[in-house]
N, C-alpha and C positions, 0 to 999 in steps of 0.2 A: 504492500498499498505507499502510494506515495501522497504525502501530508503536506499543503502550503498552508501556513495560519490556522491550523487546527482544523482546515476541512480536507476530506478524501478527494483528491484530486480527480481519481477514476470514477468515484460516484457522480461528482460535479459533470464531468463529461459525459458519462451515462446519461444523468438529468438533462443536459444540452440536448443531447442526441435523440432521445424519447421524444421532447418536444417540438424537434424540428422534423419528425416525421408523424407525430399523432395526433392528430386536429382535437379529439377526446381530451388528451391532456392538456392541451393549450386552452379550450373553452373552460376545462376545471379549474385551471389557474388562473381565469382571467375574473373568477367570480368569486366574491367575498362576502361577508355579511358578521354582523353584529347584532346584539337585543342590547338596550339600555332599559333599566327599573329604576322608578322612583322609589326610595325605602322609606315612603310613607311619613315623613318628617324634614320639613325644611328642604334645603338645596343638597341632599345627599341621592346618590345614586349609583346603582354597580351597573358595568358593562359587561356583557357575557362576549366572548369571542371565543369559536372553537370550544376545547376544553379550558378555556383560561376565563377568568374574572378578575377587575379592579375598579376599586372605587372613583369616582367623579366627585368633588365638592366645589364650593366657590368660597375664595378669600373671604375673610370676616370683614373687609373694606365691600362687600358686596352682598353683605348679610350671612353669609354661610358660615360651615362651621370649620373650616380651613382645615380638615381633616385628610385630603388629597390636591391633587392638580386639578383645575378645571379644563372644562372644553377647549378652549384655544391655545393652554397650554399643553393639552395633549396631542394638538394640530402640529405645532411648532416642535414636540418631541418627537412625534410620529415623523416628523421632516428629518429631522437631525437622524432617527434612526434608518431611517430609509436610506439616506445619503448616506450614513457608515454602512450600511450593508450592503449598498451596491459599491463602495470603494475597496472594501475586502473583496467583495466577489470579484470586481474587475482585475484589482489587483493579485488576486490568485490565480486567476484564468493566465494571467503575465507570467506567475511565477515569481513576483515580487512579493518577498517575506516583510510583513509588518511587526516590527518591535514594540510599537505603541501608536494608538490613534485615539483622538477625541473630538468631536465636532460640539462648537458653541453656536446656539442659536437665540437669537432675540427678535421680538417682532413689536410693530407698534399698529396699535388697532386705526383705523380712520376717525373714528368717534362712538367711543362708547354709548354716548347718550342717545344714539338711536335706539340701542337694545335695551336700553333703560326706560322708552318712551318719552324721552323730553327734549328731542329733536327728530327733525325730518332732514337736516342737512349730514350729506355724505352718506358713509355705508357703516354696519357694525362692524365688518369683518376687517381682516387684516390690510393696512396699506403697504407695509415695507416688512420684510422679513431678511434677516443678517444672518448670515452662514459663514463660519471659520472652521476649516479643519486645519488641525494640529497634528502630524504625523511625522512618524520617525522611522523609516523604510528602508530597506536594501536596494536603493534607487535611486537615480539622480533626480535633481530637482527637475527638469523638463519630463520625463517621464512620470513623476508622481504628478504634475500638471495635464497629462495628458491623460492620465487613469482618472483625476478630479475632474476634468471636463467631460468625458464620458459617461461618468458616474452623473453629474448633474443632468446632463443631456436625455439619460435614461431611466431619470428618477421617476416611479408611478405616483409617490407623492409629491415631490417637487411638481410634475407636470399636470396632476389634479389642482395644486393650487395657481398655475399660472395661466391654466385654460379654462373658459367656458364650459360648466357640466352640468348637463341636464339635471334637475333635481325634481322628481317627480314624487308628490306628497299625497298623501290619503287620510282619513281620520276613520276611527270605528268606532262607536260610543257603547261600550258594554256595562252591562247592570241596569 
């Protein structure tokens, strides 16, 4: 077994081969889902994804219990995780060994007052998100930049944030 960055390179290549020739596998990997449930008190929620769950709450400044990140913090965390996953994936494909890597992400909402119902100017989403990769790897700066550019270009979460996404909503009143 050849391992780079803790990843079995043969299994990685097998997966890439499988998805390059199997449309059903591609369709399977294109669909993701989650459920989020209110915990019956205040701004406390639990998200369920595959066989995992995590808490979501609001900070005390917004009337929440501040027991976990809020939804917009999960968005930028998801971006950071997606970019770091992509960087490790792309570096591993190229045989570049990573000694250490970290991504710092921060963002600025356009106008929180829209979410709070106190303004109709602008929008409540992120206006700008800043991302910085810190990496120590067995490659020169030009190769690291190439891997990073490919990572940013192919990031599913990054592309979700910069493109228009059709949001279909529905409501079902129960009880």
